[in-house]
C-alpha positions as CSV (number, residue, x, y, z in Angstrom):
1,M,-8.3,234.6,110.8
2,G,-5.6,232.4,112.1
3,M,-6.8,228.8,112.7
4,K,-7.2,227.4,116.2
5,R,-7.2,223.7,115.6
6,E,-6.2,221.3,113.0
7,F,-8.9,219.5,110.4
8,G,-8.6,216.6,109.1
9,F,-9.8,216.2,105.6
10,A,-11.4,213.2,103.8
11,I,-11.6,213.5,100.1
12,V,-14.3,211.5,98.6
13,G,-13.8,210.5,94.7
14,T,-11.0,210.8,92.5
15,G,-12.0,212.2,89.1
16,L,-10.6,214.8,87.4
17,I,-10.7,217.5,90.6
18,S,-9.4,215.5,93.0
19,T,-5.7,216.7,92.5
20,T,-7.3,220.6,93.1
21,H,-9.0,219.6,96.0
22,Y,-5.9,217.9,98.0
23,E,-3.5,220.2,96.4
24,Q,-5.7,223.3,98.2
25,I,-6.4,221.7,101.2
26,S,-2.5,220.8,102.0
27,S,-1.4,224.2,101.2
28,I,-3.9,225.6,103.9
29,E,-2.3,226.0,107.3
30,G,-4.0,223.7,109.8
31,A,-5.9,221.6,107.1
32,K,-4.5,218.5,106.5
33,V,-6.0,215.6,104.1
34,L,-6.4,212.6,106.0
35,A,-8.3,209.7,103.7
36,I,-9.0,209.3,100.0
37,Y,-11.9,207.2,99.3
38,S,-12.7,205.7,95.9
39,R,-14.5,202.3,94.5
40,K,-11.4,201.4,92.8
41,E,-8.8,200.6,94.7
42,E,-6.1,201.2,92.5
43,K,-7.2,204.7,92.2
44,A,-7.8,205.5,95.5
45,K,-4.1,204.0,96.6
46,S,-2.6,206.3,93.9
47,L,-4.1,209.6,94.9
48,A,-3.4,208.6,99.0
49,E,0.1,207.5,98.0
50,K,0.6,211.8,96.8
51,A,-1.0,213.0,99.4
52,G,0.5,211.0,102.2
53,A,-2.9,209.7,103.1
54,D,-4.9,206.7,104.1
55,W,-7.0,205.1,101.7
56,Y,-10.6,203.6,101.7
57,T,-12.4,201.7,99.3
58,D,-15.2,201.1,102.3
59,Y,-16.7,204.5,102.6
60,Q,-18.7,204.1,105.9
61,E,-15.4,202.5,107.2
62,M,-13.9,205.7,106.4
63,L,-16.5,207.9,108.2
64,K,-15.7,205.8,111.2
65,R,-12.6,208.0,112.0
66,K,-12.8,210.4,114.5
67,D,-10.0,212.8,113.5
68,I,-12.1,213.6,109.8
69,D,-14.0,216.5,110.3
70,I,-14.6,217.9,106.8
71,V,-15.5,215.3,103.8
72,S,-15.3,217.2,100.2
73,I,-17.5,215.2,98.0
74,I,-16.1,215.0,94.2
75,T,-17.8,211.7,93.1
76,P,-20.5,211.9,90.2
77,S,-23.0,214.2,90.2
78,G,-26.0,211.9,91.1
79,T,-24.2,209.8,94.4
80,H,-23.4,213.6,95.9
81,A,-26.6,213.7,98.1
82,D,-26.5,210.1,98.9
83,M,-22.4,210.6,100.1
84,A,-23.3,213.7,101.7
85,I,-26.0,212.2,103.9
86,K,-24.0,209.7,105.1
87,A,-21.3,212.2,106.3
88,A,-23.4,213.9,107.9
89,R,-24.8,211.2,110.0
90,A,-21.3,210.6,110.5
91,G,-21.0,213.9,112.4
92,K,-19.0,215.0,109.3
93,H,-19.0,218.8,107.9
94,V,-19.7,218.3,104.6
95,I,-18.2,220.2,101.4
96,V,-19.4,218.7,97.8
97,E,-18.7,219.6,94.4
98,K,-21.1,221.1,92.2
99,P,-23.8,220.5,91.2
100,M,-25.1,219.4,94.6
101,D,-27.0,216.8,93.3
102,I,-29.1,216.1,89.9
103,S,-32.7,216.1,91.4
104,L,-34.5,219.0,93.5
105,E,-35.9,216.7,96.2
106,K,-32.2,214.7,97.0
107,A,-30.3,218.5,97.2
108,Q,-33.4,219.6,99.9
109,Q,-32.5,216.3,101.8
110,M,-28.7,216.7,102.0
111,I,-29.5,220.3,103.3
112,D,-32.0,219.1,105.8
113,V,-29.8,215.9,106.8
114,C,-26.7,218.4,107.5
115,R,-29.0,220.9,109.7
116,E,-30.6,218.0,111.5
117,H,-27.1,216.3,112.5
118,H,-25.8,220.2,112.9
119,V,-22.7,220.0,110.6
120,K,-21.9,222.8,107.9
121,L,-23.0,222.1,103.8
122,S,-20.7,224.2,101.2
123,V,-21.3,223.5,97.8
124,I,-18.6,224.6,95.8
125,S,-18.9,227.6,93.8
126,Q,-15.4,228.8,94.2
127,H,-15.9,231.8,91.4
128,R,-17.9,233.5,94.0
129,F,-14.8,234.0,96.0
130,D,-12.6,235.6,92.9
131,S,-11.5,239.0,93.4
132,S,-13.7,240.2,90.4
133,A,-16.8,238.6,91.6
134,V,-16.8,240.0,95.2
135,K,-15.7,243.7,93.9
136,I,-19.0,243.3,91.3
137,K,-20.9,241.9,94.5
138,A,-20.3,244.5,96.8
139,D,-20.7,247.5,93.7
140,I,-24.5,246.0,93.3
141,N,-25.2,245.6,96.7
142,S,-24.0,249.4,97.1
143,G,-26.4,250.2,94.7
144,R,-23.6,251.7,92.7
145,F,-24.8,249.3,89.6
146,G,-28.3,251.1,89.6
147,K,-31.4,248.7,88.5
148,M,-30.4,245.4,87.0
149,V,-31.7,245.6,83.4
150,L,-29.6,242.4,81.3
151,G,-27.5,239.7,81.9
152,Q,-25.7,237.1,79.8
153,S,-24.0,234.1,80.4
154,A,-22.4,232.3,77.4
155,V,-19.9,228.9,78.2
156,N,-18.6,228.2,74.8
157,W,-16.5,225.4,75.5
158,Y,-14.9,222.0,73.6
159,R,-15.4,218.8,74.8
160,P,-14.0,215.7,72.3
161,Q,-16.1,212.8,71.7
162,S,-13.2,211.0,73.8
163,Y,-14.1,213.4,77.2
164,Y,-18.0,211.5,77.0
165,D,-16.3,208.0,76.1
166,T,-13.7,207.6,78.6
167,S,-16.4,208.6,81.6
168,K,-19.4,206.7,80.4
169,W,-21.8,208.6,83.1
170,R,-20.9,212.1,81.6
171,G,-23.3,211.2,78.7
172,L,-26.0,209.8,80.9
173,W,-29.1,211.4,82.8
174,E,-29.0,209.3,85.5
175,M,-25.8,210.2,86.5
176,N,-25.1,213.7,85.3
177,G,-28.5,214.8,85.6
178,G,-27.6,216.7,82.5
179,G,-24.8,218.0,79.9
180,V,-23.3,221.5,79.2
181,L,-25.9,223.6,81.6
182,I,-25.3,221.3,84.9
183,N,-22.0,220.3,84.4
184,Q,-19.5,222.6,82.5
185,A,-22.1,226.3,82.7
186,I,-23.2,225.7,86.2
187,H,-20.3,227.8,87.7
188,S,-21.4,231.0,85.3
189,I,-25.0,230.7,86.2
190,D,-24.6,230.7,89.7
191,L,-22.6,234.1,89.2
192,F,-25.5,235.0,86.9
193,Q,-28.3,234.8,89.5
194,Y,-25.7,236.0,92.6
195,F,-25.0,239.2,90.2
196,M,-28.8,240.0,88.5
197,G,-30.9,238.9,91.3
198,E,-33.6,236.0,91.8
199,V,-34.8,234.1,88.7
200,E,-38.7,234.2,88.0
201,S,-39.0,232.5,84.4
202,V,-37.2,230.6,82.2
203,Y,-38.2,229.7,78.3
204,A,-35.3,227.2,76.8
205,H,-34.2,224.8,73.9
206,T,-31.5,222.6,74.1
207,A,-30.1,219.6,71.7
208,V,-27.7,217.2,71.4
209,L,-26.2,218.3,67.7
210,A,-22.4,217.8,67.9
211,H,-21.6,214.4,69.9
212,E,-22.5,210.6,69.3
213,R,-23.6,208.1,71.9
214,I,-24.7,210.7,74.3
215,E,-28.2,211.8,75.6
216,V,-27.3,214.8,77.6
217,E,-27.3,218.1,75.7
218,D,-24.2,219.6,73.7
219,V,-26.2,222.8,72.9
220,A,-28.6,225.0,75.0
221,V,-30.3,228.3,75.0
222,A,-32.5,230.1,77.8
223,T,-34.3,233.2,78.0
224,V,-34.8,234.4,81.7
225,K,-37.0,236.6,83.4
226,F,-35.6,238.0,86.8
227,K,-38.1,238.8,89.7
228,N,-36.3,242.4,89.6
229,G,-37.9,243.1,85.8
230,G,-34.4,242.4,84.0
231,L,-34.1,239.9,81.3
232,G,-30.8,237.8,80.6
233,T,-29.9,235.0,78.5
234,I,-27.6,231.7,79.3
235,V,-26.2,229.8,76.3
236,G,-23.8,226.8,76.7
237,T,-22.3,223.9,74.6
238,T,-19.4,221.7,74.4
239,A,-19.2,222.2,70.8
240,A,-17.0,225.2,70.4
241,Y,-14.2,223.5,68.6
242,P,-11.4,224.4,69.7
243,G,-12.7,225.9,72.9
244,L,-14.0,229.5,73.1
245,S,-14.6,231.7,76.3
246,A,-17.0,231.8,79.7
247,R,-18.4,235.1,79.7
248,L,-20.7,237.0,81.7
249,E,-21.9,240.6,81.2
250,I,-23.9,242.2,83.9
251,I,-25.8,245.7,82.9
252,G,-27.3,247.6,85.2
253,T,-28.7,251.5,84.7
254,N,-25.4,252.6,86.2
255,G,-22.8,250.1,85.6
256,T,-21.5,246.9,83.6
257,A,-19.3,244.6,84.1
258,V,-17.5,241.7,81.7
259,I,-16.0,238.6,83.5
260,E,-14.3,236.6,80.7
261,N,-12.5,233.4,81.4
262,D,-12.6,234.2,85.5
263,Q,-11.2,237.6,84.8
264,L,-12.9,241.1,85.2
265,I,-11.8,242.9,81.8
266,K,-14.5,245.4,82.3
267,H,-16.0,247.7,84.9
268,Y,-17.3,250.5,84.8
269,L,-20.0,252.7,87.0
270,R,-21.9,256.2,85.9
271,N,-20.0,258.9,87.4
272,P,-23.0,261.4,88.6
273,T,-21.6,264.1,88.3
274,N,-19.9,263.8,84.7
275,E,-22.0,260.9,82.2
276,T,-19.6,261.5,79.3
277,E,-16.7,260.1,80.9
278,A,-16.1,256.0,81.5
279,V,-13.4,255.1,82.9
280,N,-12.6,251.0,83.1
281,L,-12.2,250.2,86.8
282,A,-11.2,246.5,85.8
283,G,-7.7,247.5,85.8
284,V,-7.1,246.6,82.0
285,N,-4.2,248.5,80.6
286,N,-5.7,248.5,77.1
287,E,-2.5,249.8,75.4
288,D,-1.3,246.2,75.9
289,G,-4.2,244.8,73.8
290,G,-7.1,244.8,76.6
291,E,-5.4,241.5,78.2
292,P,-6.5,241.2,81.3
293,A,-4.3,240.9,84.0
294,H,-2.6,237.4,84.1
295,A,-2.2,235.0,87.5
296,S,1.9,236.7,87.8
297,V,-0.4,239.8,88.3
298,N,-3.7,238.3,89.9
299,P,-3.6,235.8,92.6
300,A,-7.1,234.7,92.0
301,A,-6.3,233.8,88.0
302,L,-4.3,230.6,89.5
303,D,-6.1,227.7,88.8
304,G,-7.2,226.7,92.5
305,A,-6.9,229.5,94.6
306,S,-10.5,230.2,95.0
307,H,-11.2,226.7,95.8
308,R,-8.3,227.3,98.6
309,L,-10.3,230.3,99.7
310,Q,-13.6,228.1,100.2
311,F,-12.1,225.8,102.2
312,I,-10.8,228.1,104.4
313,D,-14.5,229.7,104.8
314,M,-15.8,226.3,105.6
315,M,-13.2,225.6,108.2
316,N,-13.9,229.5,109.7
317,A,-17.6,228.9,110.0
318,I,-17.2,225.7,111.7
319,Q,-14.5,227.5,114.4
320,E,-17.3,230.7,114.4
321,D,-20.2,228.0,114.3
322,R,-21.9,230.6,111.6
323,E,-22.9,229.3,107.9
324,P,-20.7,229.0,105.0
325,L,-20.8,231.6,102.3
326,V,-22.2,229.1,99.9
327,N,-24.3,226.9,101.8
328,G,-27.0,224.7,100.8
329,E,-29.6,227.1,100.1
330,E,-27.1,229.1,97.8
331,G,-26.2,226.0,96.1
332,L,-29.7,225.3,95.4
333,K,-30.5,228.0,93.0
334,P,-28.1,227.3,90.0
335,L,-29.4,224.3,90.3
336,K,-32.9,225.1,90.5
337,I,-32.2,227.3,87.0
338,I,-30.6,224.6,85.4
339,L,-33.5,222.0,85.7
340,A,-36.2,224.7,85.2
341,I,-34.2,224.9,81.5
342,Y,-34.7,221.0,81.2
343,E,-38.1,221.3,82.0
344,S,-38.9,223.7,80.0
345,A,-36.8,222.7,76.7
346,R,-38.9,219.1,77.3
347,T,-42.1,220.9,77.6
348,G,-41.8,223.5,74.8
349,Q,-43.1,225.9,77.8
350,P,-41.6,228.7,79.8
351,K,-41.2,227.5,83.2
352,Q,-41.8,229.5,86.6
353,I,-39.0,228.7,89.1
354,E,-40.7,228.4,92.7
355,S,-39.7,230.7,95.0
356,F,-35.8,230.5,96.1
């Protein structure tokens, strides 16, 4: 839909993803980045100059501005709820990077305060907006996949020691809430439960095996039981030199799908009249070695494109007075699973997940 009004955005935090936020917001008609906040003056200044925006090191001061409608929060994970709650109390709509926070209590409080102040809350899970995810979700919802029986999420990435050394908070439970699962694998875990359905319980092991001076896991494995009877596995590491893939396999009685590095590479649905005929609906041309369509063919493969769609959804949600597609309750789902995995790994026992 066409935008009826201009939305003023503030970007809160100047971490790695801040450039994606500023570039994607700036590319949307009717959206403008007006302010950048960072505790560090030089960081705030440098991004603000790039964005043609004002900079602040005083968060409350920035929130007083009437022309800011939406704040986009990308500070360290353990500060998300505090920043969001302040914004909501100042009457601002909130977009928050994943994970929405590192404690369920804090995350729930964020949801409640946003509701209480009648502001929208959207948790970044941009891959739900990828064309591949939209397609698979529609097929699952329409019953074309049949009964969901097995899901596998594996994020086997690589982060050098310097990744943890340069930002001390990344290796700490206190600020980060965990390691590879809550930081790198959370997007895959979100899609995993989005496709497979509600999780009933998890049983897990985690370890620090490949990095020094960090408290949080760099290797994790979990088995998952879904409420619909399906089973699954979640695997994650930041030790897979030089970095393998993020791969999600979804298996139903009538269909299968594989998403690798955000590309739909396999998508089969059973043909009711001819069981032996298997057609890969992913549109992968196997003659060229089965490589998935690249960014030149599939715009969603472009970095940031899916973030942009989520920002547009938030603007539309405000105008139409509806919930954003990934609201607080949706953002809570992968967080619940990950925190349950940590609990299981700590206690050596399976962990039930209280109802979504």
